[in-house]
LOMAR-571650 format. One record per residue (C-alpha): residue in one letter; x negated, y, z negated. Coordinates in steps of 0.02 Angstrom, whole numbers, plus 50000, padded with zeros to 5 digits. Example, Ala and Ser with C-alpha at 12.3 -4.5 7.8 and 13.67 -1.06 7.14 Angstrom:
2
A|49385|49775|49610
S|49316|49947|49643
END
This chain:
205
M|49088|54594|56678
S|48958|54459|56647
D|48777|54502|56691
T|48726|54319|56690
K|48649|54280|56857
K|48684|54119|56949
A|48544|54001|56911
G|48435|53942|57066
R|48456|53767|57119
P|48318|53656|57030
K|48195|53571|57125
T|48243|53394|57171
F|48081|53335|57231
S|47906|53300|57184
R|47777|53413|57266
D|47645|53295|57257
D|47745|53152|57333
T|47803|53273|57468
L|47634|53323|57521
A|47569|53149|57517
R|47708|53108|57645
A|47682|53271|57762
V|47490|53212|57754
G|47551|53049|57843
V|47641|53131|57978
F|47511|53263|58018
W|47380|53120|58018
K|47469|53014|58141
Q|47536|53157|58246
G|47420|53291|58236
Y|47459|53477|58184
E|47543|53520|58349
G|47641|53354|58368
A|47715|53354|58190
S|47879|53436|58212
M|47980|53513|58074
K|48108|53370|58105
L|47976|53244|58074
L|47908|53324|57928
T|48073|53351|57831
D|48121|53181|57874
A|47962|53097|57804
M|47961|53213|57657
G|48151|53189|57618
I|48179|53376|57609
N|48279|53496|57713
S|48202|53636|57805
P|48257|53776|57682
S|48168|53678|57544
L|48022|53668|57642
Y|48016|53849|57686
A|48046|53890|57505
E|47909|53790|57438
F|47772|53798|57576
G|47812|53953|57673
D|47802|53874|57847
K|47724|53728|57937
H|47558|53813|57941
G|47561|53837|57743
L|47619|53663|57721
Y|47473|53599|57824
L|47348|53696|57717
E|47429|53623|57568
A|47420|53454|57631
I|47242|53467|57670
K|47209|53525|57487
S|47300|53385|57423
Y|47227|53252|57521
A|47047|53330|57484
T|47095|53324|57292
N|47160|53154|57302
D|47131|53014|57440
A|46966|53093|57502
C|46891|53086|57323
T|46932|52900|57283
P|46756|52848|57351
L|46674|52986|57261
V|46750|52939|57097
A|46689|52753|57130
L|46525|52824|57156
E|46518|52929|57008
T|46594|52805|56883
E|46513|52644|56923
P|46343|52648|56805
D|46230|52531|56917
I|46174|52651|57066
R|46173|52506|57187
K|46345|52448|57147
A|46406|52623|57142
V|46354|52656|57322
R|46431|52494|57375
A|46596|52536|57279
F|46594|52707|57383
F|46593|52603|57545
D|46720|52480|57485
A|46834|52621|57436
V|46803|52706|57616
V|46853|52541|57697
D|46999|52531|57586
Y|47086|52693|57615
S|47023|52708|57800
T|47121|52543|57840
H|47259|52526|57709
H|47326|52698|57687
E|47510|52689|57628
S|47554|52789|57769
G|47498|52670|57899
A|47370|52799|57967
K|47201|52738|58002
G|47029|52825|57972
C|47024|52984|57875
F|47141|53141|57879
L|47001|53264|57879
V|46907|53177|58023
S|47064|53128|58127
C|47172|53274|58116
V|47094|53428|58016
A|46928|53416|58107
T|47020|53430|58278
S|47120|53576|58230
A|46997|53673|58143
G|46946|53770|58302
H|47134|53835|58325
V|47228|53825|58159
E|47187|53969|58048
G|47107|53922|57887
T|47060|53748|57922
A|46875|53767|57969
G|46835|53844|57806
M|46937|53702|57708
L|46833|53581|57808
R|46677|53657|57768
D|46713|53672|57591
A|46763|53483|57582
I|46599|53432|57667
T|46498|53548|57558
S|46582|53486|57391
T|46559|53303|57441
D|46361|53333|57480
A|46352|53416|57308
R|46444|53287|57210
I|46336|53136|57296
R|46172|53232|57278
A|46217|53257|57092
R|46242|53071|57066
F|46062|53032|57146
D|45976|53172|57041
H|46057|53102|56891
E|45982|52933|56940
I|45808|53016|56968
A|45804|53092|56791
K|45854|52915|56721
G|45698|52843|56812
T|45813|52728|56920
L|45773|52810|57070
P|45596|52876|57113
A|45552|53051|57075
D|45524|53091|57258
F|45685|53007|57312
P|45766|53135|57441
S|45933|53159|57359
E|45989|53301|57470
D|45948|53200|57632
R|46029|53026|57570
A|46179|53119|57508
R|46209|53180|57694
L|46160|53006|57762
L|46294|52926|57645
F|46425|53050|57699
D|46387|53035|57877
L|46387|52832|57861
R|46558|52863|57785
Q|46613|52964|57940
G|46558|52831|58053
M|46651|52709|57959
V|46816|52803|57968
F|46793|52838|58150
R|46782|52662|58180
A|46940|52626|58071
R|47027|52750|58167
A|46979|52662|58332
G|47056|52500|58266
F|46910|52409|58197
A|46976|52292|58057
D|46919|52302|57864
T|46812|52146|57884
D|46714|52228|58027
L|46684|52374|57933
S|46634|52288|57767
G|46498|52182|57861
D|46396|52333|57882
I|46407|52388|57701
E|46250|52295|57629
K|46133|52376|57773
Y|46198|52547|57727
V|46168|52525|57544
Q|45990|52478|57582
A|45975|52626|57701
V|46043|52758|57578
L|45934|52679|57428
A|45789|52631|57525
D|45615|52696|57438
P|45576|52853|57521
E|45385|52786|57555
S|45439|52613|57625
END
């Protein structure tokens, strides 16, 4: 009698890829409108695989939020943090916002956190806290970049880094809201220079 157990079927899909596709469905359809059939069809997996990997639709939704916050939503922040020149860095931040708000591979417009997650925060358990964490983390990373420039002397010692970090984030939200409404990338890009000036303006001016 053999004690050898039948090996489980190996996973035949990329978790990151399937989550990215799930984000696209939730983004376009909203949490309630994203049926299991739409999700599994888009993700290229069957229902048993989805349940085995993510638990249920709610679990998948929370994982999709984490994936987006870690990847797509961080693209503007990476641009801000990696460009050495602070003025160019702020512009690169806004350029990245325009790009992912209007040219996401899923075809969705705007920002997943704004378009979908924010609207579900009041009734889908766990999402409000994740949204707050995403905002707080973003504010902190922007503020840290400004504080770094203050320490270098490229921004004045009295530069209000916390207030300007929130301003940068809020301007970003306005851009993605306009993208969601169908404004073209050229329309959004036309405002970037005045946003850069507003964010980096001398506090005494």
